[in-house]
C-alpha positions as a LaTeX table, in Angstrom:
\begin{tabular}{lrrr}
\hline
Residue & $x$ (\AA) & $y$ (\AA) & $z$ (\AA) \\
\hline
Met1 & $-8.79$ & $-32.12$ & 12.14 \\
Ala2 & $-8.10$ & $-31.05$ & 8.56 \\
Asp3 & $-9.03$ & $-33.40$ & 5.73 \\
Met4 & $-5.62$ & $-34.05$ & 4.14 \\
Leu5 & $-7.06$ & $-33.92$ & 0.61 \\
Lys6 & $-9.12$ & $-30.73$ & 1.03 \\
Lys7 & $-8.34$ & $-27.17$ & 2.10 \\
Val8 & $-9.89$ & $-25.91$ & 5.32 \\
Pro9 & $-12.75$ & $-23.84$ & 3.84 \\
Val10 & $-12.61$ & $-20.06$ & 4.21 \\
Arg11 & $-15.55$ & $-17.99$ & 5.44 \\
Glu12 & $-17.02$ & $-15.43$ & 3.02 \\
Gln13 & $-19.75$ & $-12.80$ & 3.13 \\
Asp14 & $-23.05$ & $-14.08$ & 1.69 \\
Pro15 & $-23.25$ & $-13.12$ & $-2.05$ \\
Gln16 & $-26.72$ & $-11.51$ & $-1.72$ \\
Val17 & $-25.49$ & $-9.28$ & 1.11 \\
Arg18 & $-22.04$ & $-8.40$ & $-0.22$ \\
Ala19 & $-23.33$ & $-7.41$ & $-3.68$ \\
Thr20 & $-24.80$ & $-4.34$ & $-1.92$ \\
Asn21 & $-21.80$ & $-3.32$ & 0.22 \\
Phe22 & $-18.08$ & $-2.58$ & $-0.16$ \\
Glu23 & $-16.91$ & $-4.63$ & 2.82 \\
Glu24 & $-14.40$ & $-7.41$ & 2.31 \\
Val25 & $-15.81$ & $-10.52$ & 0.59 \\
Cys26 & $-13.38$ & $-13.05$ & 2.02 \\
Leu27 & $-13.26$ & $-13.14$ & 5.82 \\
Gly28 & $-10.04$ & $-15.13$ & 6.13 \\
Tyr29 & $-8.90$ & $-17.81$ & 8.59 \\
Asn30 & $-8.86$ & $-17.50$ & 12.35 \\
Gln31 & $-5.92$ & $-18.98$ & 14.28 \\
Glu32 & $-7.54$ & $-22.37$ & 14.77 \\
Glu33 & $-8.35$ & $-22.70$ & 11.04 \\
Ala34 & $-4.84$ & $-21.56$ & 10.03 \\
Met35 & $-3.17$ & $-24.04$ & 12.41 \\
Asp36 & $-5.46$ & $-26.78$ & 11.13 \\
Glu37 & $-4.61$ & $-25.98$ & 7.48 \\
Ala38 & $-0.87$ & $-25.87$ & 8.37 \\
Thr39 & $-1.01$ & $-29.56$ & 9.34 \\
Arg40 & $-1.65$ & $-30.37$ & 5.64 \\
Cys41 & 1.80 & $-29.06$ & 4.62 \\
Leu42 & 4.28 & $-31.86$ & 3.88 \\
Asn43 & 7.24 & $-29.60$ & 4.76 \\
Cys44 & 8.99 & $-30.73$ & 1.55 \\
Lys45 & 12.79 & $-30.62$ & 1.68 \\
Asn46 & 13.04 & $-29.41$ & $-1.91$ \\
Ala47 & 10.04 & $-27.10$ & $-1.71$ \\
Lys48 & 8.50 & $-26.35$ & $-5.10$ \\
Cys49 & 6.18 & $-23.71$ & $-3.58$ \\
Ile50 & 9.17 & $-21.41$ & $-2.95$ \\
Glu51 & 10.13 & $-21.67$ & $-6.64$ \\
Gly52 & 6.57 & $-20.62$ & $-7.50$ \\
Cys53 & 6.80 & $-17.45$ & $-5.38$ \\
Pro54 & 8.10 & $-14.38$ & $-7.26$ \\
Val55 & 9.58 & $-12.97$ & $-4.01$ \\
Gly56 & 10.91 & $-16.34$ & $-2.76$ \\
Ile57 & 9.20 & $-16.55$ & 0.65 \\
Asn58 & 10.35 & $-19.54$ & 2.73 \\
Ile59 & 6.85 & $-21.04$ & 2.72 \\
Pro60 & 7.41 & $-24.40$ & 4.52 \\
Glu61 & 9.22 & $-22.52$ & 7.29 \\
Phe62 & 6.41 & $-20.03$ & 7.98 \\
Val63 & 3.78 & $-22.78$ & 7.74 \\
Gln64 & 5.70 & $-24.87$ & 10.34 \\
Arg65 & 5.70 & $-21.86$ & 12.71 \\
Ile66 & 1.90 & $-21.54$ & 12.30 \\
Lys67 & 1.57 & $-25.27$ & 13.06 \\
Glu68 & 3.48 & $-24.66$ & 16.31 \\
Gly69 & 1.22 & $-21.69$ & 17.10 \\
Asp70 & 4.13 & $-19.21$ & 16.92 \\
Ile71 & 2.46 & $-16.63$ & 14.70 \\
Glu72 & 4.91 & $-13.81$ & 15.46 \\
Ser73 & 7.92 & $-15.77$ & 14.20 \\
Ala74 & 5.87 & $-16.94$ & 11.18 \\
Tyr75 & 5.48 & $-13.22$ & 10.37 \\
Gln76 & 9.23 & $-12.59$ & 10.69 \\
Val77 & 9.92 & $-15.45$ & 8.24 \\
Ile78 & 7.53 & $-13.89$ & 5.69 \\
Ser79 & 8.73 & $-10.32$ & 6.21 \\
Glu80 & 12.32 & $-11.31$ & 5.41 \\
Ser81 & 11.11 & $-11.69$ & 1.81 \\
Ser82 & 7.90 & $-9.65$ & 1.48 \\
Ala83 & 7.09 & $-6.07$ & 2.47 \\
Leu84 & 3.34 & $-6.48$ & 1.86 \\
Pro85 & 2.11 & $-9.87$ & 3.14 \\
Ala86 & $-1.42$ & $-8.70$ & 4.06 \\
Val87 & $-1.78$ & $-7.47$ & 0.46 \\
Cys88 & $-0.34$ & $-10.62$ & $-1.15$ \\
Gly89 & $-2.43$ & $-12.93$ & 1.00 \\
Arg90 & $-5.46$ & $-11.24$ & $-0.58$ \\
Val91 & $-4.60$ & $-10.47$ & $-4.19$ \\
Cys92 & $-1.86$ & $-12.87$ & $-5.36$ \\
Pro93 & $-2.88$ & $-15.46$ & $-7.97$ \\
Gln94 & $-1.64$ & $-18.21$ & $-5.62$ \\
Glu95 & $-3.33$ & $-20.90$ & $-7.68$ \\
Ser96 & $-0.84$ & $-20.36$ & $-10.53$ \\
Gln97 & 2.17 & $-19.64$ & $-8.28$ \\
Cys98 & 3.03 & $-21.17$ & $-4.87$ \\
Glu99 & $-0.13$ & $-23.29$ & $-4.62$ \\
Gly100 & 0.17 & $-24.28$ & $-8.27$ \\
Lys101 & 3.48 & $-25.99$ & $-7.45$ \\
Cys102 & 2.32 & $-27.58$ & $-4.17$ \\
Ile103 & 2.86 & $-31.37$ & $-4.04$ \\
Arg104 & $-0.36$ & $-31.80$ & $-2.01$ \\
Gly105 & $-2.19$ & $-30.51$ & $-5.08$ \\
Ile106 & $-1.28$ & $-33.58$ & $-7.15$ \\
Lys107 & $-3.76$ & $-35.87$ & $-5.40$ \\
Gly108 & $-6.06$ & $-33.38$ & $-3.67$ \\
Glu109 & $-6.23$ & $-29.63$ & $-3.14$ \\
Pro110 & $-2.98$ & $-27.72$ & $-2.60$ \\
Val111 & $-2.22$ & $-26.24$ & 0.81 \\
Ser112 & $-3.99$ & $-22.87$ & 1.25 \\
Ile113 & $-0.76$ & $-20.86$ & 1.41 \\
Gly114 & $-2.37$ & $-17.51$ & 0.52 \\
Lys115 & $-5.03$ & $-17.69$ & 3.23 \\
Met116 & $-2.40$ & $-18.65$ & 5.84 \\
Glu117 & $-0.17$ & $-15.76$ & 4.75 \\
Arg118 & $-3.12$ & $-13.40$ & 5.09 \\
Phe119 & $-3.88$ & $-14.71$ & 8.60 \\
Val120 & $-0.27$ & $-14.21$ & 9.75 \\
Ala121 & $-0.04$ & $-10.72$ & 8.22 \\
Asp122 & $-3.37$ & $-9.63$ & 9.72 \\
Tyr123 & $-2.29$ & $-10.99$ & 13.10 \\
Ala124 & 0.90 & $-8.89$ & 12.84 \\
Leu125 & $-1.16$ & $-5.78$ & 11.97 \\
Glu126 & $-3.51$ & $-6.36$ & 14.91 \\
His127 & $-0.71$ & $-7.03$ & 17.40 \\
Asn128 & 1.57 & $-4.28$ & 16.05 \\
Ile129 & 4.43 & $-6.69$ & 15.23 \\
Gln130 & 7.07 & $-4.85$ & 13.19 \\
Pro131 & 9.53 & $-6.15$ & 10.58 \\
Val132 & 13.20 & $-6.02$ & 11.59 \\
Gly133 & 15.00 & $-3.00$ & 10.11 \\
Ala134 & 18.65 & $-1.98$ & 9.71 \\
Glu135 & 20.65 & $-1.10$ & 12.82 \\
Lys136 & 22.11 & 2.02 & 11.20 \\
Thr137 & 22.01 & 3.78 & 7.84 \\
Asn138 & 24.95 & 3.57 & 5.41 \\
Gly139 & 24.72 & 7.17 & 4.18 \\
His140 & 23.77 & 6.29 & 0.58 \\
Lys141 & 20.63 & 8.00 & $-0.79$ \\
Val142 & 18.29 & 6.23 & $-3.24$ \\
Ala143 & 15.16 & 7.68 & $-4.90$ \\
Ile144 & 12.16 & 5.56 & $-5.80$ \\
Ile145 & 9.45 & 6.72 & $-8.19$ \\
Gly146 & 6.00 & 5.37 & $-7.41$ \\
Ser147 & 4.57 & 3.97 & $-4.16$ \\
Gly148 & 2.87 & 0.93 & $-5.68$ \\
Pro149 & 3.94 & $-2.66$ & $-5.02$ \\
Ala150 & 7.23 & $-2.41$ & $-7.00$ \\
Gly151 & 8.31 & 0.84 & $-5.34$ \\
Leu152 & 7.27 & $-0.22$ & $-1.82$ \\
Thr153 & 9.12 & $-3.54$ & $-2.13$ \\
Cys154 & 12.28 & $-1.94$ & $-3.50$ \\
Ala155 & 12.12 & 0.71 & $-0.74$ \\
Gly156 & 11.63 & $-1.86$ & 2.04 \\
Asp157 & 14.47 & $-4.08$ & 0.83 \\
Leu158 & 16.91 & $-1.17$ & 0.48 \\
Ala159 & 15.94 & 0.29 & 3.88 \\
Lys160 & 16.65 & $-3.07$ & 5.52 \\
Leu161 & 20.13 & $-2.91$ & 3.97 \\
Gly162 & 20.69 & 0.54 & 5.54 \\
Tyr163 & 20.03 & 2.85 & 2.56 \\
Glu164 & 18.34 & 6.25 & 3.00 \\
Val165 & 15.32 & 5.87 & 0.76 \\
Thr166 & 12.85 & 8.52 & $-0.47$ \\
Val167 & 9.75 & 7.46 & $-2.39$ \\
Phe168 & 8.13 & 10.03 & $-4.71$ \\
Glu169 & 4.41 & 9.52 & $-5.44$ \\
Ala170 & 2.40 & 11.46 & $-8.04$ \\
Leu171 & $-0.95$ & 11.13 & $-6.25$ \\
His172 & $-1.99$ & 12.51 & $-2.86$ \\
Glu173 & $-2.36$ & 9.05 & $-1.33$ \\
Leu174 & 0.31 & 6.36 & $-1.11$ \\
Gly175 & $-0.06$ & 2.82 & $-2.46$ \\
Gly176 & $-0.37$ & 3.18 & $-6.24$ \\
Val177 & $-2.61$ & 0.52 & $-7.80$ \\
Leu178 & $-3.28$ & $-0.88$ & $-4.31$ \\
Val179 & $-5.32$ & 2.26 & $-3.49$ \\
Tyr180 & $-6.67$ & 3.45 & $-6.85$ \\
Gly181 & $-7.06$ & 0.14 & $-8.72$ \\
Ile182 & $-8.07$ & $-2.75$ & $-6.48$ \\
Pro183 & $-11.51$ & $-2.30$ & $-4.88$ \\
Glu184 & $-12.17$ & $-2.04$ & $-1.16$ \\
Phe185 & $-14.09$ & $-5.35$ & $-1.10$ \\
Arg186 & $-10.94$ & $-7.21$ & $-2.19$ \\
Leu187 & $-8.34$ & $-5.08$ & $-0.41$ \\
Pro188 & $-9.40$ & $-2.77$ & 2.44 \\
Lys189 & $-7.49$ & 0.52 & 2.23 \\
Gln190 & $-7.29$ & 1.74 & 5.86 \\
Lys191 & $-7.27$ & $-1.66$ & 7.52 \\
Val192 & $-4.62$ & $-3.19$ & 5.24 \\
Val193 & $-2.86$ & $-0.96$ & 2.67 \\
Ala194 & $-2.29$ & 2.09 & 4.91 \\
Lys195 & $-1.02$ & $-0.10$ & 7.75 \\
Glu196 & 1.38 & $-2.05$ & 5.50 \\
Ile197 & 2.78 & 1.29 & 4.26 \\
Glu198 & 3.23 & 2.40 & 7.90 \\
Lys199 & 5.47 & $-0.65$ & 8.38 \\
Val200 & 7.61 & 0.39 & 5.41 \\
Lys201 & 7.84 & 3.88 & 6.98 \\
Gly202 & 8.88 & 2.18 & 10.21 \\
Leu203 & 11.94 & 0.83 & 8.36 \\
Gly204 & 13.01 & 4.47 & 7.84 \\
Val205 & 11.64 & 5.09 & 4.34 \\
Lys206 & 10.56 & 8.70 & 3.60 \\
Phe207 & 7.55 & 9.39 & 1.35 \\
Glu208 & 6.83 & 12.51 & $-0.71$ \\
Pro209 & 3.31 & 12.52 & $-2.22$ \\
Asn210 & 2.09 & 14.95 & $-4.93$ \\
Val211 & 5.38 & 14.84 & $-6.85$ \\
Val212 & 5.04 & 14.09 & $-10.55$ \\
Ile213 & 8.44 & 13.04 & $-11.89$ \\
Gly214 & 8.80 & 14.50 & $-15.37$ \\
Lys215 & 6.90 & 17.63 & $-14.25$ \\
Ser216 & 7.90 & 18.75 & $-10.71$ \\
Thr217 & 11.40 & 17.36 & $-11.14$ \\
Thr218 & 13.13 & 14.84 & $-13.44$ \\
Val219 & 15.17 & 11.66 & $-13.02$ \\
Asp220 & 18.27 & 13.57 & $-14.18$ \\
Gln221 & 17.71 & 16.25 & $-11.54$ \\
Leu222 & 17.32 & 13.65 & $-8.79$ \\
Leu223 & 20.72 & 12.20 & $-9.76$ \\
Glu224 & 22.57 & 15.43 & $-10.60$ \\
Glu225 & 21.13 & 18.02 & $-8.22$ \\
Glu226 & 19.40 & 16.28 & $-5.35$ \\
Gly227 & 22.14 & 13.95 & $-4.18$ \\
Phe228 & 20.55 & 10.61 & $-5.02$ \\
Glu229 & 23.06 & 7.96 & $-6.14$ \\
Ala230 & 20.52 & 5.67 & $-7.80$ \\
Val231 & 16.90 & 5.80 & $-8.92$ \\
Phe232 & 14.33 & 3.01 & $-9.17$ \\
Ile233 & 11.37 & 3.68 & $-11.50$ \\
Gly234 & 8.22 & 1.84 & $-10.42$ \\
Ser235 & 5.68 & 4.20 & $-11.95$ \\
Gly236 & 3.23 & 1.56 & $-13.18$ \\
Ala237 & 1.04 & 1.55 & $-16.27$ \\
Gly238 & $-1.67$ & 4.16 & $-15.97$ \\
Leu239 & $-2.51$ & 4.82 & $-19.61$ \\
Pro240 & $-5.71$ & 3.02 & $-20.63$ \\
Met241 & $-6.22$ & 1.37 & $-24.01$ \\
Phe242 & $-9.38$ & 1.69 & $-26.11$ \\
Met243 & $-10.77$ & $-0.26$ & $-29.05$ \\
Gly244 & $-11.06$ & 2.59 & $-31.53$ \\
Ile245 & $-14.70$ & 1.77 & $-32.40$ \\
Pro246 & $-17.41$ & 4.38 & $-33.25$ \\
Gly247 & $-19.14$ & 5.95 & $-30.25$ \\
Glu248 & $-16.23$ & 5.42 & $-27.86$ \\
Gln249 & $-16.15$ & 9.18 & $-27.16$ \\
Gly250 & $-19.77$ & 9.10 & $-25.92$ \\
Asn251 & $-20.83$ & 10.31 & $-22.47$ \\
Gly252 & $-21.00$ & 7.25 & $-20.26$ \\
Val253 & $-17.92$ & 5.50 & $-21.68$ \\
Phe254 & $-15.10$ & 5.09 & $-19.13$ \\
Ser255 & $-11.80$ & 3.31 & $-18.95$ \\
Ala256 & $-11.79$ & 0.81 & $-16.10$ \\
Asn257 & $-8.85$ & 2.80 & $-14.76$ \\
Glu258 & $-10.84$ & 6.03 & $-14.39$ \\
Tyr259 & $-13.93$ & 4.24 & $-13.11$ \\
Leu260 & $-12.02$ & 2.36 & $-10.41$ \\
Thr261 & $-9.94$ & 5.41 & $-9.44$ \\
Arg262 & $-13.09$ & 7.47 & $-8.88$ \\
Ser263 & $-14.62$ & 4.75 & $-6.79$ \\
Asn264 & $-11.56$ & 3.60 & $-4.82$ \\
Leu265 & $-9.28$ & 6.58 & $-4.32$ \\
Met266 & $-11.95$ & 9.27 & $-4.42$ \\
Lys267 & $-14.40$ & 7.19 & $-2.37$ \\
Ala268 & $-17.32$ & 7.50 & $-4.81$ \\
Phe269 & $-18.75$ & 4.32 & $-3.22$ \\
Asp270 & $-19.16$ & 6.20 & 0.08 \\
Asp271 & $-22.23$ & 8.47 & 0.29 \\
Ser272 & $-20.42$ & 10.94 & 2.52 \\
Tyr273 & $-18.12$ & 11.88 & $-0.41$ \\
Asp274 & $-19.48$ & 13.83 & $-3.41$ \\
Thr275 & $-17.26$ & 12.30 & $-6.11$ \\
Pro276 & $-19.36$ & 12.00 & $-9.27$ \\
Ile277 & $-19.51$ & 8.49 & $-10.72$ \\
Ala278 & $-21.90$ & 7.15 & $-13.37$ \\
Ala279 & $-23.53$ & 4.42 & $-11.34$ \\
Gly280 & $-25.65$ & 3.49 & $-14.36$ \\
Lys281 & $-28.74$ & 1.30 & $-14.45$ \\
Lys282 & $-27.28$ & $-1.12$ & $-16.99$ \\
Val283 & $-23.53$ & $-1.36$ & $-17.46$ \\
Ala284 & $-21.34$ & $-3.33$ & $-19.85$ \\
Val285 & $-17.72$ & $-4.05$ & $-18.98$ \\
Val286 & $-15.64$ & $-4.94$ & $-22.04$ \\
Gly287 & $-12.75$ & $-7.30$ & $-21.23$ \\
Gly288 & $-12.10$ & $-10.43$ & $-19.19$ \\
Gly289 & $-9.17$ & $-9.76$ & $-16.87$ \\
Asn290 & $-9.04$ & $-9.16$ & $-13.12$ \\
Val291 & $-9.54$ & $-5.42$ & $-13.69$ \\
Ala292 & $-12.71$ & $-6.14$ & $-15.67$ \\
Met293 & $-14.01$ & $-8.23$ & $-12.74$ \\
Asp294 & $-13.13$ & $-5.40$ & $-10.32$ \\
Ala295 & $-14.99$ & $-2.84$ & $-12.45$ \\
Ala296 & $-18.00$ & $-5.13$ & $-12.95$ \\
Arg297 & $-18.29$ & $-5.97$ & $-9.25$ \\
Thr298 & $-17.94$ & $-2.26$ & $-8.35$ \\
Ala299 & $-20.72$ & $-1.27$ & $-10.79$ \\
Lys300 & $-22.90$ & $-4.04$ & $-9.32$ \\
Arg301 & $-22.41$ & $-2.63$ & $-5.82$ \\
Leu302 & $-23.35$ & 0.83 & $-7.10$ \\
Gly303 & $-26.71$ & $-0.67$ & $-8.09$ \\
Ala304 & $-26.42$ & $-1.56$ & $-11.79$ \\
Glu305 & $-27.31$ & $-4.63$ & $-13.82$ \\
Val306 & $-23.88$ & $-5.63$ & $-15.14$ \\
His307 & $-22.79$ & $-7.54$ & $-18.24$ \\
Val308 & $-19.21$ & $-8.62$ & $-18.94$ \\
Ile309 & $-18.58$ & $-8.72$ & $-22.70$ \\
Tyr310 & $-15.62$ & $-10.90$ & $-23.65$ \\
Arg311 & $-14.64$ & $-12.14$ & $-27.09$ \\
Arg312 & $-13.37$ & $-15.58$ & $-26.10$ \\
Ser313 & $-14.98$ & $-18.37$ & $-24.05$ \\
Glu314 & $-14.90$ & $-18.88$ & $-20.29$ \\
Ala315 & $-11.87$ & $-21.18$ & $-20.48$ \\
Glu316 & $-9.83$ & $-18.27$ & $-21.89$ \\
Leu317 & $-10.91$ & $-15.64$ & $-19.36$ \\
Pro318 & $-7.63$ & $-14.17$ & $-18.07$ \\
Ala319 & $-9.15$ & $-13.28$ & $-14.67$ \\
Arg320 & $-8.53$ & $-15.50$ & $-11.65$ \\
Val321 & $-11.03$ & $-18.34$ & $-11.29$ \\
Glu322 & $-11.93$ & $-17.06$ & $-7.81$ \\
Glu323 & $-12.78$ & $-13.59$ & $-9.21$ \\
Val324 & $-15.03$ & $-15.01$ & $-11.94$ \\
His325 & $-16.71$ & $-17.29$ & $-9.39$ \\
His326 & $-17.34$ & $-14.36$ & $-7.02$ \\
Ala327 & $-18.69$ & $-12.20$ & $-9.87$ \\
Lys328 & $-21.14$ & $-14.93$ & $-10.94$ \\
Glu329 & $-22.30$ & $-15.47$ & $-7.36$ \\
Glu330 & $-23.02$ & $-11.74$ & $-7.16$ \\
Gly331 & $-25.27$ & $-11.90$ & $-10.21$ \\
Ile332 & $-23.01$ & $-10.49$ & $-12.93$ \\
Ile333 & $-24.01$ & $-11.68$ & $-16.41$ \\
Phe334 & $-21.29$ & $-12.99$ & $-18.74$ \\
Asp335 & $-21.81$ & $-12.41$ & $-22.48$ \\
Leu336 & $-18.99$ & $-14.61$ & $-23.77$ \\
Leu337 & $-17.82$ & $-15.07$ & $-27.38$ \\
Thr338 & $-19.16$ & $-11.57$ & $-28.02$ \\
Asn339 & $-17.28$ & $-8.52$ & $-29.32$ \\
Pro340 & $-18.33$ & $-4.83$ & $-29.51$ \\
Lys341 & $-18.58$ & $-3.21$ & $-32.96$ \\
Glu342 & $-20.02$ & 0.17 & $-32.04$ \\
Ile343 & $-21.24$ & 2.11 & $-28.99$ \\
Leu344 & $-24.64$ & 3.63 & $-29.74$ \\
Val345 & $-25.33$ & 7.20 & $-28.55$ \\
Asp346 & $-28.42$ & 9.43 & $-28.58$ \\
Glu347 & $-28.70$ & 13.05 & $-29.88$ \\
Asn348 & $-27.00$ & 14.34 & $-26.68$ \\
Asp349 & $-24.06$ & 11.99 & $-27.20$ \\
Ala350 & $-25.13$ & 9.89 & $-24.20$ \\
Val351 & $-24.63$ & 6.13 & $-24.39$ \\
Lys352 & $-27.85$ & 4.24 & $-25.13$ \\
Gly353 & $-26.56$ & 0.82 & $-26.20$ \\
Ile354 & $-23.85$ & $-1.29$ & $-27.77$ \\
Arg355 & $-23.80$ & $-3.22$ & $-31.05$ \\
Val356 & $-21.98$ & $-6.53$ & $-30.73$ \\
Val357 & $-21.18$ & $-9.55$ & $-32.88$ \\
Lys358 & $-20.97$ & $-13.22$ & $-31.90$ \\
Met359 & $-17.54$ & $-14.87$ & $-32.13$ \\
Glu360 & $-16.28$ & $-18.42$ & $-32.52$ \\
Leu361 & $-12.82$ & $-19.75$ & $-31.68$ \\
Gly362 & $-10.54$ & $-20.56$ & $-34.63$ \\
Glu363 & $-6.89$ & $-21.62$ & $-34.74$ \\
Ala364 & $-4.45$ & $-20.87$ & $-31.90$ \\
Asp365 & $-2.52$ & $-17.59$ & $-32.22$ \\
Ala366 & 1.00 & $-16.69$ & $-31.02$ \\
Ser367 & $-0.19$ & $-16.57$ & $-27.37$ \\
Gly368 & $-1.34$ & $-20.18$ & $-27.67$ \\
Arg369 & $-4.98$ & $-19.17$ & $-27.20$ \\
Arg370 & $-7.50$ & $-19.86$ & $-29.96$ \\
Arg371 & $-8.21$ & $-16.76$ & $-31.99$ \\
Pro372 & $-11.77$ & $-15.41$ & $-31.95$ \\
Val373 & $-13.36$ & $-15.02$ & $-35.40$ \\
Glu374 & $-16.61$ & $-13.15$ & $-36.15$ \\
Val375 & $-19.70$ & $-15.20$ & $-36.96$ \\
Glu376 & $-21.22$ & $-13.63$ & $-40.08$ \\
Gly377 & $-24.66$ & $-12.09$ & $-39.73$ \\
Ser378 & $-24.75$ & $-12.51$ & $-35.93$ \\
Glu379 & $-24.77$ & $-8.84$ & $-34.91$ \\
Phe380 & $-27.25$ & $-7.66$ & $-32.27$ \\
Glu381 & $-27.75$ & $-4.70$ & $-29.92$ \\
Ile382 & $-27.84$ & $-4.47$ & $-26.13$ \\
Glu383 & $-29.52$ & $-1.48$ & $-24.47$ \\
Leu384 & $-27.45$ & 0.14 & $-21.73$ \\
Asp385 & $-26.31$ & 3.50 & $-20.36$ \\
Thr386 & $-22.69$ & 2.94 & $-19.32$ \\
Val387 & $-19.72$ & 1.18 & $-20.93$ \\
Ile388 & $-16.47$ & 0.46 & $-19.10$ \\
Met389 & $-13.49$ & $-0.43$ & $-21.30$ \\
Ser390 & $-11.12$ & $-2.83$ & $-19.56$ \\
Leu391 & $-8.62$ & $-3.71$ & $-22.28$ \\
Gly392 & $-5.39$ & $-3.23$ & $-20.38$ \\
Thr393 & $-3.07$ & $-0.28$ & $-19.80$ \\
Ser394 & 0.37 & 0.81 & $-20.93$ \\
Pro395 & 2.98 & 2.98 & $-19.18$ \\
Asn396 & 2.55 & 6.73 & $-19.29$ \\
Pro397 & 5.44 & 8.05 & $-21.44$ \\
Leu398 & 6.03 & 11.09 & $-19.16$ \\
Ile399 & 9.08 & 9.68 & $-17.34$ \\
Ser400 & 10.70 & 8.00 & $-20.34$ \\
Ser401 & 10.24 & 11.11 & $-22.50$ \\
Thr402 & 11.88 & 13.40 & $-19.89$ \\
Thr403 & 14.84 & 11.12 & $-19.06$ \\
Lys404 & 17.73 & 11.23 & $-21.51$ \\
Gly405 & 19.31 & 7.90 & $-22.43$ \\
Leu406 & 16.46 & 5.71 & $-21.12$ \\
Asp407 & 15.49 & 3.10 & $-23.73$ \\
Ile408 & 11.87 & 2.00 & $-24.19$ \\
Asn409 & 10.28 & $-0.63$ & $-26.44$ \\
Asn410 & 7.48 & $-0.16$ & $-28.98$ \\
Arg411 & 4.83 & $-0.45$ & $-26.23$ \\
Lys412 & 6.42 & 2.53 & $-24.39$ \\
Cys413 & 7.64 & 0.14 & $-21.66$ \\
Ile414 & 11.05 & 0.88 & $-20.10$ \\
Ile415 & 13.60 & $-1.79$ & $-21.04$ \\
Ala416 & 15.16 & $-3.33$ & $-17.90$ \\
Thr417 & 16.83 & $-6.65$ & $-17.06$ \\
Glu418 & 14.77 & $-9.15$ & $-15.10$ \\
Glu419 & 17.46 & $-10.24$ & $-12.63$ \\
Asp420 & 18.51 & $-6.78$ & $-11.38$ \\
Gly421 & 16.26 & $-4.14$ & $-12.97$ \\
Lys422 & 19.12 & $-2.42$ & $-14.86$ \\
Thr423 & 18.06 & 0.04 & $-17.57$ \\
Ser424 & 20.11 & 1.54 & $-20.44$ \\
Lys425 & 20.93 & 4.55 & $-18.22$ \\
Ala426 & 23.62 & 4.32 & $-15.54$ \\
Ala427 & 22.33 & 4.37 & $-11.93$ \\
Val428 & 18.73 & 4.01 & $-13.12$ \\
Tyr429 & 16.75 & 0.82 & $-12.39$ \\
Ala430 & 13.13 & $-0.01$ & $-13.15$ \\
Gly431 & 10.50 & $-2.68$ & $-12.57$ \\
Gly432 & 6.83 & $-3.55$ & $-12.38$ \\
Asp433 & 4.15 & $-2.46$ & $-14.86$ \\
Ala434 & 6.36 & 0.40 & $-16.16$ \\
Val435 & 8.57 & $-2.39$ & $-17.60$ \\
Thr436 & 6.15 & $-5.25$ & $-18.31$ \\
Gly437 & 2.91 & $-3.38$ & $-18.99$ \\
Ala438 & $-0.05$ & $-4.26$ & $-16.79$ \\
Ala439 & 0.63 & $-7.45$ & $-14.79$ \\
Thr440 & 0.12 & $-8.62$ & $-11.18$ \\
Val441 & 0.98 & $-7.07$ & $-7.81$ \\
Ile442 & 3.32 & $-9.94$ & $-6.92$ \\
Leu443 & 5.28 & $-9.77$ & $-10.20$ \\
Ala444 & 5.78 & $-6.06$ & $-9.58$ \\
Met445 & 7.02 & $-6.91$ & $-6.07$ \\
Gly446 & 9.43 & $-9.46$ & $-7.54$ \\
Ala447 & 10.74 & $-6.72$ & $-9.85$ \\
Gly448 & 11.09 & $-4.32$ & $-6.90$ \\
Lys449 & 13.18 & $-6.95$ & $-5.10$ \\
Ala450 & 15.37 & $-7.46$ & $-8.17$ \\
Gly451 & 15.84 & $-3.68$ & $-8.47$ \\
Ala452 & 16.90 & $-3.40$ & $-4.82$ \\
Lys453 & 19.46 & $-6.17$ & $-5.34$ \\
Gly454 & 20.75 & $-4.44$ & $-8.49$ \\
Ile455 & 21.05 & $-1.04$ & $-6.77$ \\
Asp456 & 22.79 & $-2.56$ & $-3.74$ \\
Glu457 & 25.38 & $-4.31$ & $-5.94$ \\
Phe458 & 25.87 & $-1.16$ & $-8.03$ \\
Leu459 & 26.46 & 1.11 & $-5.00$ \\
Lys460 & 28.68 & $-1.42$ & $-3.20$ \\
Asn461 & 30.95 & $-1.70$ & $-6.23$ \\
Lys462 & 30.89 & 2.00 & $-7.07$ \\
\hline
\end{tabular}
């Protein structure tokens, strides 16, 4: 019987073993564990957990169905609101969303909503349980740009309402950041991502890979020549940022984006593929977000000694607590309150080290976090052969620069309303990282939902 104050623990691969492989770290609940955890839910009438969920899943309802052992109907409850439950169960920051609002969490640990969602979604994948689609199409055509979490969610929601949806994807594989960004050990590609996309296809959504909007065709052409009545832009934020310090052009300096794309999408972690990747003997990852943890843990699995260099203290690390915990267990070294000044290169322009300075935290800045200030005379050098810059990404300006009348802000992000994804251009909606800059999978899904609602209202009232 579950301890009412504590979550049913989840099984994980041993840190020593998993640091050498790319198999999933977290093994998830089995049915008995999920049903046991479900008994901890108070089934609150005015459920705060739903308010904490960016896609508004009816959490108490699906948890009750698990408690009764009816896993199939638990899946149908979730799939009314979410197109990608097996993804969300793995990569959502539940601790700051649904579980962060859970009443159980006041006195003990919150209910393990994410792990239960993952169990239900995996059960549905194993038993080939499909979401319920529309009975017939309504004849309206909508185009979606990007097959990441925003685009997939918008596509799934519109297809359920009967729209004829086509998703255009720039890369050869579908899934956006789910396939090129998040590593295999957190989110298995064939077992989870590909199968979730099959379910969206099952709702009647068409996919066209290898189409770069802004090059192959434009938003204006989709609307004017190709018969689409509305367009949703969910093209993400693929343009990496750098620090602008000396030596950043050296051989052996990567953006986390490129490094992870080579490993994840181009299977550099798999010996049977010949994708070149600088495995490195000693690697520094600069940054402290989830992407930095992903890059660091990937480099570790490719055999390197890995340091994470971050200019604030551990309390300010933006990455999820679970990610930092997993990284430490795997032997990744954290050089906190440290900031790079220069990347050192040899006569062949190859990276040989990094010069850093110690920092201390001063007054709080506009973000409410204390600002790091350099400690005078504290510079030192670290020898290494690879540096991965993980400082965030911004949207690629290709779509905004080839679409007339589409307003962007000073960070090159498309301006769109939060409640329905409306942009400055008629019939064009947008959401996800293309609007917010790099954020989470679930916030992009929330934006995809909002965009679908906006497009549906627009076409109904047309």
